[in-house]
C-alpha positions in Angstrom: 0.0 0.0 0.0 1.3 3.4 -0.9 1.7 6.1 1.7 -0.9 8.9 1.5 1.6 11.5 2.7 4.9 12.8 1.2 7.4 15.3 2.4 8.8 18.4 0.6 10.8 21.5 1.5 9.2 24.9 1.1 10.4 28.5 1.5 8.2 30.0 4.2 7.9 33.8 4.7 7.3 34.3 8.4 7.6 37.5 10.4 9.2 39.3 7.5 11.9 36.7 6.9 12.4 33.6 4.8 13.2 30.1 6.0 13.4 26.7 4.4 11.2 24.3 6.3 9.9 20.8 5.7 6.2 20.4 4.9 3.9 17.4 4.6 1.8 17.2 1.4 -0.8 14.6 0.4 -0.1 12.1 -2.4 -2.4 12.2 -5.4 -2.4 9.3 -7.8 -4.5 8.1 -10.7 -6.8 5.3 -9.6 -8.3 3.2 -12.4 -11.5 1.2 -11.9 -11.4 -1.9 -14.1 -14.4 -4.2 -14.5 -14.1 -7.4 -16.6 -10.8 -6.3 -18.0 -12.1 -2.9 -19.2 -11.3 0.4 -17.6 -14.5 2.1 -16.5 -13.2 5.3 -14.9 -10.0 6.9 -13.7 -10.0 9.2 -10.7 -7.3 11.2 -9.0 -7.3 10.1 -5.4 -5.4 9.6 -2.2 -3.9 6.1 -2.1 -5.6 5.0 1.1 -8.7 2.9 1.9 -8.8 1.8 -1.7 -11.1 -1.3 -1.2 -13.6 1.0 0.5 -13.2 3.3 -2.5 -13.9 0.5 -4.9 -17.0 -0.8 -3.2 -18.3 2.7 -2.4 -17.8 3.9 -6.0 -19.7 0.9 -7.3 -22.6 1.5 -4.9 -22.9 5.3 -5.4 -22.6 5.0 -9.2 -25.2 2.3 -9.4 -22.8 -0.4 -10.6 -23.6 -2.6 -7.6 -26.7 -2.8 -5.4 -24.9 -4.0 -2.3 -21.4 -4.8 -1.1 -22.0 -8.4 -1.9 -22.2 -7.6 -5.6 -18.5 -6.7 -5.5 -17.0 -10.2 -5.1 -13.4 -9.2 -5.2 -11.1 -6.2 -5.5 -7.5 -6.7 -6.6 -5.3 -3.7 -6.0 -2.4 -3.5 -8.6 0.3 -0.9 -8.2 1.4 0.1 -11.7 4.1 2.6 -10.7 2.5 5.7 -12.2 -0.9 4.8 -10.7 -3.1 2.1 -9.1 -5.6 -0.1 -10.8 -8.5 -1.6 -8.9 -9.6 -4.7 -10.7 -13.2 -5.5 -9.7 -15.0 -8.8 -10.0 -18.8 -8.4 -9.9 -21.3 -11.0 -9.1 -23.0 -12.4 -12.2 -26.3 -10.3 -12.1 -24.4 -7.1 -11.4 -21.8 -7.9 -14.1 -24.6 -8.4 -16.7 -26.3 -5.1 -15.7 -22.9 -3.3 -15.9 -22.2 -4.7 -19.4 -25.7 -3.6 -20.6 -25.2 -0.2 -19.2 -21.7 0.2 -20.7 -23.0 -0.7 -24.2 -25.9 1.8 -23.8 -23.6 4.7 -22.8 -21.0 4.0 -25.5 -22.2 6.6 -28.1 -21.3 6.6 -31.8 -17.9 8.1 -31.1 -17.1 5.4 -28.5 -17.1 7.9 -25.7 -19.1 7.2 -22.5 -19.1 10.9 -21.6 -20.7 12.1 -24.8 -24.3 12.3 -26.0 -27.7 12.7 -24.4 -27.2 9.5 -22.4 -24.4 11.0 -20.4 -26.5 14.1 -19.5 -29.3 11.9 -18.4 -26.8 9.9 -16.4 -25.4 13.0 -14.7 -29.0 14.1 -13.7 -30.2 10.6 -12.8 -32.9 10.3 -10.2 -31.9 9.6 -6.6 -33.1 7.3 -3.9 -36.1 8.7 -2.1 -35.5 9.1 1.6 -38.6 11.2 2.4 -40.1 8.5 4.7 -37.0 8.4 7.0 -37.9 10.0 10.3 -34.4 10.4 11.6 -33.9 13.7 13.5 -31.0 15.7 14.8 -31.0 18.6 17.3 -28.8 21.6 17.0 -26.2 20.1 19.4 -26.0 17.0 17.3 -25.3 19.0 14.1 -22.5 20.9 16.0 -21.1 17.6 17.5 -21.1 15.9 14.1 -18.9 18.6 12.5 -16.6 18.9 15.5 -16.2 15.1 15.6 -15.3 15.0 11.9 -12.7 17.6 12.4 -11.0 15.4 15.0 -10.9 12.4 12.6 -8.9 14.1 9.9 -5.2 13.2 10.4 -4.3 13.8 6.7 -5.9 17.2 6.8 -4.1 18.1 10.0 -0.8 17.1 8.4 -1.4 18.8 5.1 -4.4 21.2 5.1 -5.2 19.9 1.7 -7.8 17.0 1.8 -11.5 16.6 2.3 -13.3 14.3 4.7 -16.7 12.6 4.9 -18.1 11.0 8.0 -21.2 9.2 9.2 -22.8 10.5 12.4 -25.3 8.3 14.2 -27.5 10.0 16.9 -26.6 8.5 20.4 -23.4 7.0 19.1 -21.5 9.8 17.5 -19.2 9.7 14.5 -19.0 6.0 13.7 -16.9 6.2 10.4 -14.8 8.8 8.6 -12.7 8.8 5.4 -10.4 11.3 3.8 -9.3 12.0 0.3 -7.9 14.8 -1.9 -11.3 14.6 -3.8 -14.5 15.3 -2.0 -16.4 12.8 -4.1 -13.8 10.2 -3.4 -14.0 10.8 0.4 -17.7 10.2 0.2 -17.3 7.0 -1.9 -14.8 5.7 0.6 -17.2 6.3 3.4 -20.0 4.6 1.5 -17.7 1.6 1.0 -16.7 1.5 4.6 -20.3 1.5 5.8 -21.4 -1.2 3.4 -18.4 -3.4 4.1 -19.0 -3.0 7.8 -22.7 -3.9 7.5 -23.9 -0.4 8.7 -27.2 0.9 7.6 -26.9 4.3 6.0 -30.5 5.1 6.8 -29.6 5.4 10.5 -27.5 8.5 10.4 -26.3 11.7 8.8 -23.5 12.2 6.2 -21.1 14.9 7.3 -18.8 16.5 4.7 -16.1 19.2 4.8 -16.8 20.4 1.3 -19.4 22.3 -0.7 -22.4 20.2 -1.6 -22.8 19.6 -5.3 -25.5 17.5 -6.9 -23.1 14.5 -7.0 -22.7 14.7 -3.3 -26.4 14.6 -2.8 -26.7 11.7 -5.2 -24.1 9.7 -3.4 -25.5 10.5 0.1 -28.9 9.3 -1.2 -27.4 6.1 -2.5 -26.0 5.5 1.0 -29.6 6.0 2.3 -28.8 8.9 4.6 -31.8 11.3 5.0 -29.6 14.2 6.3 -26.4 15.8 4.9 -24.5 18.2 7.1 -21.8 20.3 5.3 -19.2 22.9 6.4 -19.5 24.7 3.1 -22.4 25.8 0.8 -24.7 23.9 -1.6 -25.3 24.5 -5.3 -28.8 25.3 -6.6 -29.1 21.9 -8.4 -28.0 20.2 -5.2 -30.8 21.9 -3.3 -33.4 20.9 -6.0 -32.2 17.3 -5.9 -32.2 17.1 -2.1 -35.7 18.5 -2.0 -36.9 16.0 -4.6 -35.3 13.1 -2.7 -36.9 14.3 0.6 -33.4 14.9 2.1 -32.6 17.4 4.8 -29.6 19.5 3.8 -27.8 21.5 6.5 -24.8 23.6 5.4 -22.5 26.5 6.3 -21.9 25.1 9.8 -19.8 27.6 11.7 -19.4 26.9 15.4 -23.0 26.6 16.7 -24.5 28.4 13.7 -25.8 26.7 10.6 -28.3 27.0 7.7 -31.1 24.5 7.0 -31.9 24.6 3.3 -34.3 21.7 2.7 -36.7 19.6 4.8 -36.2 21.5 8.1 -38.6 19.3 10.0 -35.8 16.8 10.8 -33.7 19.4 12.7 -34.6 20.7 16.1 -32.9 24.1 16.1 -33.1 24.4 19.9 -34.2 28.0 19.7 -37.4 30.0 19.1 -38.0 30.5 15.4 -38.3 34.1 14.1 -39.5 35.0 10.7 -38.3 38.4 9.4 
């Protein structure tokens, strides 16, 4: 397994002077997902928790319906990058092949054509019936707990994190990566491989909330997303359509609730301007 951290020397300007100091930086490598001998996707990622990454990517991208659909993950270090060779169970493998043929347009590019637009804006799992609730203290605890579970970020200041907060238990899982989507995929894989039900807690992220983050959180089954940064308009529309509560811009004990506020007890009188 590759180390997720490297060392360099930087010239630091401090107190009006210059000094040469060591600095830890995160590794970033191309990680290729190969299914049935064919490369499906290549992501720039941190070389850690790669089996979680493989399983989580398959789940959040609809390649697999459960962790059991990913029968094996072989990690192959190719020097310039890492290849994750996935073996899918027969039903999932057949569905993947059918999907791959459908997305391969006339120019042989799976990212071209109307199919890829539909894929990008795919529907998400409906979590509206989930009655999970958090109080204001729980929102604050979730973000603080995630901050304490980010060793790579403490060392480098350059990676994202995703965690899973279960009321009454605290933060039960956390993963880091240079990519925010990757961190969430790794979290999804860790939960699935550990047999944890994503419907029983909230996803907590350090990044802005794009539509992909909402799609992936919904695939996990989480009815609440708590974010340190802000959401996009499309993320809000997607969260609302999925019945998901989206809490963002958590700063200390202050935060904004953008969708489905009934799941959050703000712990204060509500005032309408």
